[in-house]
C-alpha positions as CSV (number, residue, x, y, z in Angstrom):
1,M,85.8,-23.7,9.2
2,Y,83.6,-20.7,10.2
3,F,82.5,-22.2,13.5
4,E,86.0,-23.5,14.4
5,K,87.1,-20.1,15.8
6,I,83.8,-19.1,17.5
7,P,84.2,-19.2,21.3
8,K,82.4,-21.7,23.5
9,I,80.1,-21.0,26.3
10,Y,78.5,-23.0,29.1
11,Y,74.8,-23.3,28.9
12,E,72.5,-24.9,31.4
13,F,69.6,-27.1,30.2
14,Q,66.8,-28.4,32.4
15,I,66.2,-32.0,31.7
16,N,63.4,-33.7,33.8
17,G,63.8,-30.8,36.3
18,A,67.5,-31.5,36.8
19,P,70.2,-29.0,35.6
20,H,72.6,-30.2,32.9
21,L,75.6,-28.1,31.9
22,K,76.6,-28.3,28.3
23,I,79.5,-26.6,26.3
24,L,78.2,-25.0,23.1
25,K,79.5,-22.7,20.4
26,D,78.3,-19.1,21.1
27,I,76.3,-18.6,17.9
28,T,75.3,-15.2,19.2
29,V,78.7,-13.9,18.2
30,N,78.1,-11.6,15.3
31,V,80.9,-11.4,12.7
32,R,81.1,-8.7,10.0
33,F,83.9,-7.9,7.7
34,I,86.0,-4.8,8.3
35,K,84.2,-2.0,6.3
36,E,87.5,-0.8,4.8
37,V,88.0,-4.2,3.2
38,L,84.6,-4.2,1.5
39,Q,84.9,-0.5,0.5
40,N,88.2,-1.0,-1.2
41,I,87.1,-1.9,-4.8
42,T,90.4,-3.8,-5.4
43,S,89.5,-6.2,-2.6
44,Y,86.7,-7.9,-4.5
45,D,85.4,-8.9,-7.9
46,E,81.8,-8.9,-9.0
47,Y,80.3,-12.3,-9.8
48,D,76.9,-13.2,-11.3
49,I,75.4,-16.3,-9.7
50,I,74.4,-18.9,-12.2
51,D,71.1,-20.8,-11.6
52,G,71.7,-23.7,-9.2
53,E,74.8,-22.3,-7.7
54,T,75.0,-22.2,-3.9
55,P,77.6,-20.4,-1.8
56,E,79.5,-23.7,-1.4
57,I,79.6,-24.3,-5.2
58,I,80.8,-20.7,-5.8
59,A,83.5,-21.0,-3.0
60,A,84.8,-24.2,-4.5
61,K,84.8,-22.7,-8.0
62,V,86.5,-19.5,-7.0
63,Y,88.6,-20.3,-4.0
64,G,89.1,-24.0,-4.5
65,N,87.4,-24.7,-1.1
66,S,83.7,-25.1,-0.5
67,N,84.3,-24.4,3.2
68,Y,84.8,-20.7,2.4
69,H,81.1,-20.3,1.7
70,W,80.8,-18.2,4.8
71,I,83.1,-15.6,3.4
72,I,80.7,-15.2,0.4
73,M,77.8,-14.9,2.8
74,L,79.4,-12.3,5.1
75,A,81.0,-10.3,2.3
76,N,77.6,-9.8,0.8
77,E,75.6,-9.5,4.0
78,R,73.4,-12.4,2.9
79,F,72.4,-14.8,5.7
80,D,69.4,-16.7,4.4
81,Y,70.0,-19.2,1.6
82,R,66.4,-19.2,0.5
83,E,65.7,-15.5,0.6
84,D,69.0,-13.9,-0.2
85,F,70.1,-15.8,-3.3
86,P,68.4,-16.0,-6.7
87,L,66.0,-18.7,-7.5
88,D,66.1,-20.7,-10.7
89,Y,63.1,-20.3,-13.1
90,T,61.1,-23.2,-11.8
91,A,61.5,-22.1,-8.1
92,L,60.7,-18.5,-9.1
93,S,57.5,-19.6,-10.9
94,K,56.4,-21.6,-7.9
95,R,57.2,-18.6,-5.6
96,V,55.1,-16.3,-7.7
97,T,52.2,-18.7,-7.8
98,D,52.4,-19.2,-4.0
99,L,52.6,-15.4,-3.4
100,Y,49.8,-14.2,-5.7
101,G,47.7,-17.4,-6.3
102,A,47.3,-19.6,-9.3
103,G,46.1,-17.6,-12.3
104,N,47.4,-14.3,-10.9
105,E,51.0,-14.7,-12.0
106,Y,50.6,-12.2,-14.9
107,A,48.1,-9.9,-13.2
108,T,49.2,-6.3,-12.9
109,H,51.4,-5.7,-9.9
110,H,51.9,-2.0,-10.6
111,Y,52.4,0.6,-13.4
112,E,55.6,2.3,-14.4
113,W,56.6,5.2,-16.5
114,I,60.0,6.0,-17.9
115,Y,61.2,9.6,-17.7
116,V,63.5,9.8,-20.8
117,N,66.5,11.9,-19.9
118,N,70.2,11.1,-19.4
119,N,69.4,8.4,-16.8
120,D,66.0,7.0,-18.1
121,N,64.6,7.0,-14.6
122,V,61.7,4.6,-14.0
123,Y,58.8,5.7,-11.7
124,I,55.9,3.8,-10.3
125,V,52.7,5.7,-11.3
126,N,48.9,5.4,-11.4
127,S,47.4,3.4,-14.2
128,D,45.9,6.6,-15.7
129,H,49.3,8.3,-16.1
130,V,50.3,9.1,-19.7
131,D,52.5,6.4,-21.1
132,A,52.1,4.2,-18.0
133,Y,52.8,0.5,-18.7
134,P,51.8,-2.5,-16.5
135,V,54.3,-4.6,-14.7
136,S,53.0,-8.1,-13.9
137,N,53.5,-9.9,-10.6
138,F,55.9,-12.3,-12.3
139,Q,57.9,-9.4,-13.8
140,H,58.1,-7.7,-10.4
141,E,59.3,-10.9,-8.6
142,E,61.7,-11.7,-11.5
143,R,63.3,-8.2,-11.1
144,L,63.7,-8.7,-7.4
145,N,65.2,-12.2,-8.0
146,E,67.6,-10.9,-10.6
147,A,68.8,-8.1,-8.3
148,K,70.2,-10.9,-6.0
149,R,72.3,-12.4,-8.8
150,R,75.3,-10.1,-8.6
151,I,77.6,-10.6,-5.6
152,K,81.0,-9.5,-4.4
153,L,83.8,-12.0,-4.1
154,I,86.8,-11.2,-2.0
155,S,89.7,-11.4,-4.5
156,K,92.1,-14.3,-4.1
157,P,95.0,-12.1,-3.0
158,Q,92.8,-10.6,-0.3
159,L,91.5,-13.9,0.9
160,D,94.5,-14.7,3.2
161,F,94.2,-11.2,4.7
162,V,90.5,-11.7,5.4
163,L,91.1,-15.2,7.0
164,K,93.9,-13.8,9.2
165,Q,91.6,-10.9,10.3
166,Y,88.9,-13.4,11.1
167,S,91.3,-15.5,13.2
168,K,92.6,-12.4,15.1
169,M,89.0,-11.5,16.1
170,F,88.9,-14.6,18.4
171,E,92.4,-14.4,19.9
């Protein structure tokens, strides 16, 4: 569905020294949602991704159509399935081992200190700071992973509007 509206271009390939003209989708077209739609808090709902869910699964669950996965990707400015969506525990564990090496998963990544006030701000500090506590490589990566879990979903009433706006972009 996403690529249906994208315009086509002619592209010349050289095959065995001879030019061959092909018609291709212009994947360089860069589509972004209208900022006003995303800034309007009534236009979307927040959603926490469950382990194993892909944009296609979420689109089917929420919109009744897995082909609307691209709406989820664009609304959240997430373009890489592997890097922009949370990993399940097994994949996260493997990632931490791959990044830091076997046996270093729970080595100290950095130290933190909580400034207790109205906001309980957390600061990265040196290990000798009073009340500093260690954060392991695994804890650090787990936090980064969990930060990817909450996404915006265009609300069902706004979905038709968004699809019409998308179609208009290519008229």
